[in-house]
Biopython code that builds the backbone (N, CA, C, O; Angstrom):
import numpy as np
from Bio.PDB.StructureBuilder import StructureBuilder

atoms = [
    (1, "MET", "N", (0.897, -1.192, -0.056)),
    (1, "MET", "CA", (-0.035, 0.113, -0.036)),
    (1, "MET", "C", (0.816, 1.227, -0.035)),
    (1, "MET", "O", (1.919, 1.180, 0.511)),
    (2, "ALA", "N", (0.341, 2.338, -0.671)),
    (2, "ALA", "CA", (1.219, 3.575, -0.775)),
    (2, "ALA", "C", (1.269, 4.126, 0.590)),
    (2, "ALA", "O", (0.394, 3.922, 1.431)),
    (3, "ASN", "N", (2.480, 4.933, 0.802)),
    (3, "ASN", "CA", (2.490, 5.430, 2.044)),
    (3, "ASN", "C", (2.368, 7.124, 1.974)),
    (3, "ASN", "O", (2.590, 7.818, 2.967)),
    (4, "SER", "N", (2.052, 7.585, 0.895)),
    (4, "SER", "CA", (1.859, 8.946, 0.719)),
    (4, "SER", "C", (0.834, 9.514, -0.456)),
    (4, "SER", "O", (0.548, 8.806, -1.421)),
    (5, "LEU", "N", (0.434, 10.529, -0.329)),
    (5, "LEU", "CA", (-0.355, 11.242, -1.140)),
    (5, "LEU", "C", (0.221, 12.581, -1.363)),
    (5, "LEU", "O", (0.527, 13.264, -0.386)),
    (6, "ILE", "N", (0.408, 13.046, -2.651)),
    (6, "ILE", "CA", (0.974, 14.293, -2.820)),
    (6, "ILE", "C", (0.176, 15.181, -3.922)),
    (6, "ILE", "O", (-0.066, 14.846, -5.082)),
    (7, "SER", "N", (-0.101, 16.143, -3.407)),
    (7, "SER", "CA", (-0.972, 17.229, -4.376)),
    (7, "SER", "C", (0.013, 18.216, -4.582)),
    (7, "SER", "O", (0.675, 18.772, -3.705)),
    (8, "VAL", "N", (0.075, 18.420, -5.954)),
    (8, "VAL", "CA", (1.141, 19.438, -6.731)),
    (8, "VAL", "C", (0.374, 20.192, -7.702)),
    (8, "VAL", "O", (-0.491, 19.714, -8.437)),
    (9, "GLN", "N", (0.791, 21.542, -7.652)),
    (9, "GLN", "CA", (0.353, 22.433, -8.539)),
    (9, "GLN", "C", (1.621, 23.074, -9.235)),
    (9, "GLN", "O", (2.460, 23.683, -8.571)),
    (10, "ILE", "N", (1.692, 22.951, -10.240)),
    (10, "ILE", "CA", (2.934, 23.602, -11.110)),
    (10, "ILE", "C", (2.590, 24.806, -11.840)),
    (10, "ILE", "O", (1.653, 24.774, -12.638)),
    (11, "ILE", "N", (3.333, 25.982, -11.621)),
    (11, "ILE", "CA", (3.191, 27.174, -12.213)),
    (11, "ILE", "C", (4.520, 27.608, -12.986)),
    (11, "ILE", "O", (5.413, 28.206, -12.385)),
    (12, "PRO", "N", (4.617, 27.285, -14.334)),
    (12, "PRO", "CA", (5.779, 27.548, -15.123)),
    (12, "PRO", "C", (5.708, 29.152, -15.372)),
    (12, "PRO", "O", (4.582, 29.645, -15.428)),
    (13, "LYS", "N", (6.792, 29.963, -15.519)),
    (13, "LYS", "CA", (6.557, 31.338, -15.971)),
    (13, "LYS", "C", (6.614, 31.149, -17.646)),
    (13, "LYS", "O", (7.446, 30.517, -18.296)),
    (14, "THR", "N", (5.569, 31.831, -18.072)),
    (14, "THR", "CA", (5.536, 31.950, -19.436)),
    (14, "THR", "C", (5.321, 33.473, -19.896)),
    (14, "THR", "O", (5.049, 34.365, -19.093)),
    (15, "ASN", "N", (5.459, 33.654, -21.159)),
    (15, "ASN", "CA", (5.423, 35.092, -21.752)),
    (15, "ASN", "C", (3.816, 35.611, -21.622)),
    (15, "ASN", "O", (3.506, 36.778, -21.384)),
    (16, "ARG", "N", (2.896, 34.543, -21.821)),
    (16, "ARG", "CA", (1.452, 35.103, -21.746)),
    (16, "ARG", "C", (0.829, 34.027, -20.767)),
    (16, "ARG", "O", (1.226, 32.862, -20.748)),
    (17, "PRO", "N", (-0.127, 34.490, -19.999)),
    (17, "PRO", "CA", (-0.912, 33.569, -19.164)),
    (17, "PRO", "C", (-1.431, 32.315, -19.641)),
    (17, "PRO", "O", (-1.342, 31.246, -19.038)),
    (18, "GLU", "N", (-2.127, 32.559, -21.061)),
    (18, "GLU", "CA", (-2.783, 31.536, -21.966)),
    (18, "GLU", "C", (-1.764, 30.688, -22.167)),
    (18, "GLU", "O", (-2.224, 29.553, -22.040)),
    (19, "ASP", "N", (-0.454, 30.642, -22.449)),
    (19, "ASP", "CA", (0.490, 29.872, -22.684)),
    (19, "ASP", "C", (0.764, 28.675, -21.740)),
    (19, "ASP", "O", (1.488, 27.745, -22.097)),
    (20, "VAL", "N", (0.146, 28.724, -20.486)),
    (20, "VAL", "CA", (0.526, 27.831, -19.382)),
    (20, "VAL", "C", (-0.030, 26.393, -19.548)),
    (20, "VAL", "O", (0.589, 25.408, -19.142)),
    (21, "ILE", "N", (-1.225, 26.330, -20.163)),
    (21, "ILE", "CA", (-1.766, 25.099, -20.347)),
    (21, "ILE", "C", (-1.114, 23.942, -20.946)),
    (21, "ILE", "O", (-1.242, 22.811, -20.477)),
    (22, "PRO", "N", (-0.432, 24.207, -21.956)),
    (22, "PRO", "CA", (0.713, 23.240, -22.766)),
    (22, "PRO", "C", (1.690, 22.869, -21.795)),
    (22, "PRO", "O", (2.183, 21.741, -21.813)),
    (23, "PHE", "N", (1.970, 23.619, -21.055)),
    (23, "PHE", "CA", (3.062, 23.235, -20.040)),
    (23, "PHE", "C", (2.605, 22.363, -18.954)),
    (23, "PHE", "O", (3.235, 21.359, -18.622)),
    (24, "VAL", "N", (1.400, 22.776, -18.340)),
    (24, "VAL", "CA", (0.634, 21.934, -17.302)),
    (24, "VAL", "C", (0.386, 20.339, -17.972)),
    (24, "VAL", "O", (0.546, 19.265, -17.392)),
    (25, "ASP", "N", (-0.033, 20.569, -19.307)),
    (25, "ASP", "CA", (-0.402, 19.292, -19.832)),
    (25, "ASP", "C", (0.954, 18.352, -19.838)),
    (25, "ASP", "O", (0.892, 17.151, -19.574)),
    (26, "ALA", "N", (2.207, 19.040, -20.175)),
    (26, "ALA", "CA", (3.265, 18.219, -20.203)),
    (26, "ALA", "C", (3.774, 17.640, -18.909)),
    (26, "ALA", "O", (4.369, 16.564, -18.859)),
    (27, "ALA", "N", (3.471, 18.533, -17.679)),
    (27, "ALA", "CA", (3.630, 18.176, -16.434)),
    (27, "ALA", "C", (2.908, 16.929, -16.041)),
    (27, "ALA", "O", (3.452, 16.042, -15.383)),
    (28, "ILE", "N", (1.682, 16.880, -16.454)),
    (28, "ILE", "CA", (0.800, 15.797, -16.204)),
    (28, "ILE", "C", (1.251, 14.505, -17.065)),
    (28, "ILE", "O", (1.153, 13.355, -16.636)),
    (29, "ALA", "N", (1.707, 14.816, -18.212)),
    (29, "ALA", "CA", (2.220, 13.717, -18.826)),
    (29, "ALA", "C", (3.501, 13.089, -18.267)),
    (29, "ALA", "O", (3.877, 11.966, -18.603)),
    (30, "VAL", "N", (4.112, 13.823, -17.452)),
    (30, "VAL", "CA", (5.356, 13.186, -16.770)),
    (30, "VAL", "C", (4.871, 12.341, -15.640)),
    (30, "VAL", "O", (5.426, 11.315, -15.247)),
    (31, "ILE", "N", (3.744, 12.889, -15.139)),
    (31, "ILE", "CA", (3.261, 12.010, -13.958)),
    (31, "ILE", "C", (2.635, 10.631, -14.667)),
    (31, "ILE", "O", (2.934, 9.550, -14.160)),
    (32, "ASP", "N", (1.902, 10.665, -15.659)),
    (32, "ASP", "CA", (1.209, 9.630, -16.303)),
    (32, "ASP", "C", (2.421, 8.661, -16.744)),
    (32, "ASP", "O", (2.278, 7.456, -16.539)),
    (33, "ALA", "N", (3.503, 9.094, -17.289)),
    (33, "ALA", "CA", (4.559, 8.320, -17.775)),
    (33, "ALA", "C", (5.127, 7.506, -16.607)),
    (33, "ALA", "O", (5.588, 6.386, -16.832)),
    (34, "ALA", "N", (5.115, 8.023, -15.360)),
    (34, "ALA", "CA", (5.683, 7.583, -14.329)),
    (34, "ALA", "C", (5.035, 6.205, -13.842)),
    (34, "ALA", "O", (5.645, 5.362, -13.183)),
    (35, "GLY", "N", (3.558, 6.091, -14.315)),
    (35, "GLY", "CA", (2.721, 4.915, -13.759)),
    (35, "GLY", "C", (2.247, 4.883, -12.314)),
    (35, "GLY", "O", (1.757, 3.873, -11.808)),
    (36, "VAL", "N", (2.417, 6.050, -11.665)),
    (36, "VAL", "CA", (1.708, 6.114, -10.290)),
    (36, "VAL", "C", (0.170, 6.333, -10.613)),
    (36, "VAL", "O", (-0.291, 6.708, -11.691)),
    (37, "LYS", "N", (-0.430, 6.067, -9.616)),
    (37, "LYS", "CA", (-2.009, 6.481, -9.572)),
    (37, "LYS", "C", (-2.020, 7.883, -9.354)),
    (37, "LYS", "O", (-1.197, 8.396, -8.596)),
    (38, "TYR", "N", (-3.005, 8.647, -10.037)),
    (38, "TYR", "CA", (-3.211, 10.082, -10.028)),
    (38, "TYR", "C", (-4.480, 10.453, -10.251)),
    (38, "TYR", "O", (-5.294, 9.710, -10.801)),
    (39, "GLU", "N", (-4.753, 11.682, -9.823)),
    (39, "GLU", "CA", (-6.337, 12.449, -10.134)),
    (39, "GLU", "C", (-6.021, 13.720, -10.530)),
    (39, "GLU", "O", (-5.333, 14.440, -9.807)),
    (40, "VAL", "N", (-6.481, 14.120, -11.697)),
    (40, "VAL", "CA", (-6.190, 15.554, -11.969)),
    (40, "VAL", "C", (-7.443, 16.272, -11.447)),
    (40, "VAL", "O", (-8.552, 15.742, -11.500)),
    (41, "HIS", "N", (-7.227, 17.516, -10.932)),
    (41, "HIS", "CA", (-8.290, 18.205, -10.323)),
    (41, "HIS", "C", (-8.227, 19.788, -10.922)),
    (41, "HIS", "O", (-7.188, 20.149, -11.475)),
    (42, "PRO", "N", (-9.246, 20.623, -10.809)),
    (42, "PRO", "CA", (-8.965, 21.884, -11.381)),
    (42, "PRO", "C", (-7.606, 22.725, -11.064)),
    (42, "PRO", "O", (-6.986, 23.375, -11.906)),
    (43, "LEU", "N", (-7.305, 22.607, -9.871)),
    (43, "LEU", "CA", (-6.109, 23.496, -9.463)),
    (43, "LEU", "C", (-4.969, 22.685, -9.060)),
    (43, "LEU", "O", (-3.960, 23.323, -8.757)),
    (44, "GLU", "N", (-4.910, 21.387, -8.990)),
    (44, "GLU", "CA", (-3.816, 20.593, -8.598)),
    (44, "GLU", "C", (-4.044, 19.032, -9.108)),
    (44, "GLU", "O", (-5.102, 18.599, -9.562)),
    (45, "THR", "N", (-2.999, 18.397, -8.957)),
    (45, "THR", "CA", (-3.006, 16.981, -9.400)),
    (45, "THR", "C", (-2.563, 16.177, -8.206)),
    (45, "THR", "O", (-1.548, 16.526, -7.602)),
    (46, "THR", "N", (-3.209, 15.193, -7.849)),
    (46, "THR", "CA", (-3.026, 14.231, -6.733)),
    (46, "THR", "C", (-2.382, 13.059, -7.014)),
    (46, "THR", "O", (-2.967, 12.319, -7.805)),
    (47, "MET", "N", (-1.192, 12.646, -6.519)),
    (47, "MET", "CA", (-0.610, 11.266, -6.845)),
    (47, "MET", "C", (-0.545, 10.593, -5.622)),
    (47, "MET", "O", (-0.438, 11.187, -4.549)),
    (48, "GLU", "N", (-0.615, 9.201, -5.753)),
    (48, "GLU", "CA", (-0.536, 8.146, -4.673)),
    (48, "GLU", "C", (0.551, 7.287, -4.863)),
    (48, "GLU", "O", (0.703, 6.668, -5.916)),
    (49, "GLY", "N", (1.375, 7.203, -3.844)),
    (49, "GLY", "CA", (2.516, 6.122, -4.016)),
    (49, "GLY", "C", (3.607, 6.250, -2.759)),
    (49, "GLY", "O", (3.279, 6.630, -1.634)),
    (50, "GLU", "N", (4.789, 5.917, -3.095)),
    (50, "GLU", "CA", (5.842, 5.915, -2.078)),
    (50, "GLU", "C", (6.398, 7.441, -2.138)),
    (50, "GLU", "O", (6.485, 8.052, -3.203)),
    (51, "LEU", "N", (6.755, 7.976, -0.917)),
    (51, "LEU", "CA", (7.159, 9.321, -1.003)),
    (51, "LEU", "C", (8.250, 9.694, -1.731)),
    (51, "LEU", "O", (8.339, 10.826, -2.205)),
    (52, "SER", "N", (9.225, 8.724, -1.891)),
    (52, "SER", "CA", (10.497, 9.040, -2.415)),
    (52, "SER", "C", (10.339, 9.089, -3.993)),
    (52, "SER", "O", (10.963, 9.858, -4.724)),
    (53, "GLU", "N", (9.410, 8.150, -4.400)),
    (53, "GLU", "CA", (9.134, 8.272, -5.899)),
    (53, "GLU", "C", (8.259, 9.573, -6.382)),
    (53, "GLU", "O", (8.547, 10.263, -7.360)),
    (54, "LEU", "N", (7.278, 9.752, -5.624)),
    (54, "LEU", "CA", (6.551, 10.898, -5.839)),
    (54, "LEU", "C", (7.375, 12.340, -5.871)),
    (54, "LEU", "O", (7.176, 13.267, -6.656)),
    (55, "LEU", "N", (8.304, 12.275, -4.856)),
    (55, "LEU", "CA", (9.221, 13.573, -4.873)),
    (55, "LEU", "C", (10.033, 13.454, -6.193)),
    (55, "LEU", "O", (10.237, 14.480, -6.842)),
    (56, "SER", "N", (10.451, 12.400, -6.572)),
    (56, "SER", "CA", (11.188, 12.307, -7.896)),
    (56, "SER", "C", (10.578, 12.680, -9.013)),
    (56, "SER", "O", (11.202, 13.243, -9.912)),
    (57, "ILE", "N", (9.280, 12.411, -9.091)),
    (57, "ILE", "CA", (8.287, 12.839, -10.044)),
    (57, "ILE", "C", (8.221, 14.220, -10.185)),
    (57, "ILE", "O", (8.374, 14.795, -11.263)),
    (58, "ILE", "N", (7.946, 14.893, -8.878)),
    (58, "ILE", "CA", (7.887, 16.319, -9.164)),
    (58, "ILE", "C", (9.349, 16.999, -9.516)),
    (58, "ILE", "O", (9.379, 18.115, -10.035)),
    (59, "GLU", "N", (10.328, 16.414, -9.267)),
    (59, "GLU", "CA", (11.668, 16.889, -9.932)),
    (59, "GLU", "C", (11.612, 16.822, -11.316)),
    (59, "GLU", "O", (11.922, 17.770, -12.038)),
    (60, "LYS", "N", (11.219, 15.715, -11.729)),
    (60, "LYS", "CA", (11.190, 15.565, -13.367)),
    (60, "LYS", "C", (9.996, 16.433, -13.744)),
    (60, "LYS", "O", (10.150, 16.859, -14.889)),
    (61, "MET", "N", (8.915, 16.825, -13.211)),
    (61, "MET", "CA", (8.055, 17.677, -13.760)),
    (61, "MET", "C", (8.575, 19.126, -13.925)),
    (61, "MET", "O", (8.299, 19.791, -14.923)),
    (62, "ASN", "N", (9.411, 19.633, -12.809)),
    (62, "ASN", "CA", (10.129, 20.774, -12.855)),
    (62, "ASN", "C", (11.090, 20.836, -13.969)),
    (62, "ASN", "O", (11.028, 21.768, -14.771)),
    (63, "GLU", "N", (12.023, 19.853, -14.081)),
    (63, "GLU", "CA", (12.885, 19.634, -15.194)),
    (63, "GLU", "C", (12.258, 19.809, -16.535)),
    (63, "GLU", "O", (12.891, 20.423, -17.393)),
    (64, "LYS", "N", (11.093, 19.336, -16.795)),
    (64, "LYS", "CA", (10.455, 19.202, -18.036)),
    (64, "LYS", "C", (10.020, 20.739, -18.436)),
    (64, "LYS", "O", (10.185, 21.167, -19.579)),
    (65, "MET", "N", (9.405, 21.582, -17.294)),
    (65, "MET", "CA", (9.073, 22.826, -17.723)),
    (65, "MET", "C", (10.384, 23.782, -18.049)),
    (65, "MET", "O", (10.189, 24.757, -18.775)),
    (66, "ILE", "N", (11.556, 23.563, -17.597)),
    (66, "ILE", "CA", (12.659, 24.268, -18.002)),
    (66, "ILE", "C", (13.113, 23.712, -19.424)),
    (66, "ILE", "O", (13.573, 24.478, -20.270)),
    (67, "GLU", "N", (12.979, 22.477, -19.628)),
    (67, "GLU", "CA", (13.290, 21.972, -20.899)),
    (67, "GLU", "C", (12.250, 22.612, -22.116)),
    (67, "GLU", "O", (12.602, 22.916, -23.256)),
    (68, "LEU", "N", (11.013, 22.714, -21.597)),
    (68, "LEU", "CA", (10.285, 23.331, -22.468)),
    (68, "LEU", "C", (10.204, 24.885, -22.859)),
    (68, "LEU", "O", (9.505, 25.395, -23.734)),
    (69, "GLY", "N", (11.142, 25.530, -21.944)),
    (69, "GLY", "CA", (11.449, 27.007, -22.183)),
    (69, "GLY", "C", (10.972, 27.928, -21.108)),
    (69, "GLY", "O", (11.017, 29.152, -21.232)),
    (70, "SER", "N", (10.510, 27.311, -20.045)),
    (70, "SER", "CA", (10.019, 28.294, -18.996)),
    (70, "SER", "C", (11.527, 28.656, -18.202)),
    (70, "SER", "O", (12.313, 27.726, -18.020)),
    (71, "PRO", "N", (11.818, 29.797, -17.827)),
    (71, "PRO", "CA", (13.008, 30.180, -17.123)),
    (71, "PRO", "C", (13.063, 29.736, -15.728)),
    (71, "PRO", "O", (14.088, 29.385, -15.144)),
    (72, "ASN", "N", (11.771, 29.785, -15.195)),
    (72, "ASN", "CA", (11.645, 29.425, -13.764)),
    (72, "ASN", "C", (10.089, 28.594, -13.466)),
    (72, "ASN", "O", (9.191, 28.532, -14.305)),
    (73, "VAL", "N", (10.034, 28.066, -12.242)),
    (73, "VAL", "CA", (8.816, 27.315, -12.011)),
    (73, "VAL", "C", (8.616, 27.466, -10.658)),
    (73, "VAL", "O", (9.553, 27.364, -9.866)),
    (74, "ILE", "N", (7.320, 27.733, -10.263)),
    (74, "ILE", "CA", (6.824, 27.659, -8.967)),
    (74, "ILE", "C", (6.059, 26.439, -8.643)),
    (74, "ILE", "O", (5.055, 26.162, -9.298)),
    (75, "THR", "N", (6.448, 25.732, -7.723)),
    (75, "THR", "CA", (5.656, 24.370, -7.502)),
    (75, "THR", "C", (5.066, 24.343, -6.097)),
    (75, "THR", "O", (5.850, 24.492, -5.160)),
    (76, "GLN", "N", (3.785, 24.170, -5.852)),
    (76, "GLN", "CA", (3.248, 24.174, -4.673)),
    (76, "GLN", "C", (2.909, 22.589, -4.380)),
    (76, "GLN", "O", (2.398, 21.863, -5.233)),
    (77, "VAL", "N", (3.257, 22.162, -3.086)),
    (77, "VAL", "CA", (3.096, 20.755, -2.895)),
    (77, "VAL", "C", (2.571, 20.665, -1.526)),
    (77, "VAL", "O", (3.001, 21.294, -0.559)),
    (78, "LYS", "N", (1.496, 19.730, -1.534)),
    (78, "LYS", "CA", (1.026, 19.220, -0.061)),
    (78, "LYS", "C", (1.285, 17.598, 0.129)),
    (78, "LYS", "O", (1.014, 16.810, -0.777)),
    (79, "ILE", "N", (1.729, 17.258, 1.150)),
    (79, "ILE", "CA", (2.078, 16.044, 1.255)),
    (79, "ILE", "C", (1.430, 15.480, 2.525)),
    (79, "ILE", "O", (1.507, 16.046, 3.615)),
    (80, "LEU", "N", (0.728, 14.222, 2.289)),
    (80, "LEU", "CA", (0.401, 13.463, 3.433)),
    (80, "LEU", "C", (1.055, 12.105, 3.518)),
    (80, "LEU", "O", (0.871, 11.212, 2.691)),
    (81, "TYR", "N", (1.842, 12.015, 4.591)),
    (81, "TYR", "CA", (2.717, 10.707, 4.723)),
    (81, "TYR", "C", (2.224, 9.883, 5.833)),
    (81, "TYR", "O", (2.034, 10.376, 6.945)),
    (82, "ASN", "N", (2.018, 8.686, 5.581)),
    (82, "ASN", "CA", (1.451, 7.808, 6.579)),
    (82, "ASN", "C", (2.192, 6.463, 6.352)),
    (82, "ASN", "O", (1.764, 5.723, 5.466)),
    (83, "PRO", "N", (3.166, 6.127, 7.014)),
    (83, "PRO", "CA", (3.991, 4.859, 7.036)),
    (83, "PRO", "C", (3.083, 3.534, 6.877)),
    (83, "PRO", "O", (3.306, 2.616, 6.088)),
    (84, "SER", "N", (2.076, 3.620, 7.738)),
    (84, "SER", "CA", (1.191, 2.423, 7.569)),
    (84, "SER", "C", (0.207, 2.363, 6.471)),
    (84, "SER", "O", (-0.602, 1.439, 6.392)),
    (85, "GLY", "N", (0.258, 3.229, 5.714)),
    (85, "GLY", "CA", (-0.697, 3.325, 4.338)),
    (85, "GLY", "C", (-1.637, 4.254, 4.157)),
    (85, "GLY", "O", (-2.276, 4.565, 5.162)),
    (86, "VAL", "N", (-1.943, 4.876, 2.971)),
    (86, "VAL", "CA", (-2.878, 5.732, 2.848)),
    (86, "VAL", "C", (-3.255, 5.667, 1.372)),
    (86, "VAL", "O", (-2.421, 5.267, 0.560)),
    (87, "THR", "N", (-4.554, 6.067, 0.964)),
    (87, "THR", "CA", (-5.040, 5.949, -0.332)),
    (87, "THR", "C", (-6.040, 7.150, -0.551)),
    (87, "THR", "O", (-6.636, 7.711, 0.368)),
    (88, "MET", "N", (-6.131, 7.429, -1.714)),
    (88, "MET", "CA", (-7.098, 8.453, -2.048)),
    (88, "MET", "C", (-8.617, 8.165, -1.723)),
    (88, "MET", "O", (-9.408, 9.003, -1.289)),
    (89, "GLU", "N", (-8.884, 6.882, -1.996)),
    (89, "GLU", "CA", (-10.217, 6.308, -1.768)),
    (89, "GLU", "C", (-10.612, 6.347, -0.578)),
    (89, "GLU", "O", (-11.778, 6.657, -0.329)),
    (90, "LYS", "N", (-9.603, 6.001, 0.524)),
    (90, "LYS", "CA", (-9.958, 5.911, 2.005)),
    (90, "LYS", "C", (-10.298, 7.454, 2.279)),
    (90, "LYS", "O", (-11.386, 7.775, 2.759)),
    (91, "LEU", "N", (-9.452, 8.258, 1.996)),
    (91, "LEU", "CA", (-9.902, 9.496, 2.478)),
    (91, "LEU", "C", (-11.154, 10.212, 1.929)),
    (91, "LEU", "O", (-11.679, 11.140, 2.544)),
    (92, "THR", "N", (-11.608, 9.752, 0.760)),
    (92, "THR", "CA", (-12.673, 10.383, 0.360)),
    (92, "THR", "C", (-14.045, 9.432, 0.104)),
    (92, "THR", "O", (-15.065, 9.798, -0.480)),
    (93, "GLU", "N", (-13.831, 8.332, 0.603)),
    (93, "GLU", "CA", (-14.899, 7.210, 0.405)),
    (93, "GLU", "C", (-16.414, 7.914, 0.849)),
    (93, "GLU", "O", (-17.441, 7.751, 0.189)),
    (94, "LYS", "N", (-16.330, 8.671, 2.021)),
    (94, "LYS", "CA", (-17.621, 9.103, 2.558)),
    (94, "LYS", "C", (-18.329, 9.940, 1.541)),
    (94, "LYS", "O", (-19.553, 9.851, 1.438)),
    (95, "TYR", "N", (-17.517, 10.881, 0.658)),
    (95, "TYR", "CA", (-18.081, 11.525, -0.277)),
    (95, "TYR", "C", (-18.401, 11.083, -1.567)),
    (95, "TYR", "O", (-18.785, 11.884, -2.420)),
    (96, "ARG", "N", (-18.280, 9.883, -1.792)),
    (96, "ARG", "CA", (-18.508, 9.348, -3.092)),
    (96, "ARG", "C", (-19.876, 8.517, -3.004)),
    (96, "ARG", "O", (-20.315, 7.942, -4.000)),
]
sb = StructureBuilder()
sb.init_structure("model")
sb.init_model(0)
sb.init_chain("A")
sb.init_seg("    ")
for serial, (resi, resn, name, xyz) in enumerate(atoms, 1):
    if name == "N":
        sb.init_residue(resn, " ", resi, " ")
    sb.init_atom(name, np.array(xyz, "f"), 0.0, 1.0, " ", f" {name:<3s}", serial, name[0])
structure = sb.get_structure()
């Protein structure tokens, strides 16, 4: 069972605000390629997995933004770490 949930919002610097969407799509593609469970929400994406793996994915997301031409990136992260296990379903089951 996963030991962490991480919600991440990535905000790459672009010349025009409307240019952000392709960058965000590329960041989500990095998550998808990593093969971890994730859910995209309007303001952030939540991943489920092992803490070290998820942090590595965030690092790759930032690197991808620079590779695509962003001179810098703001990344906001929320982490729930529970060594005995945690899942998105368990935390939200009463709302579904």
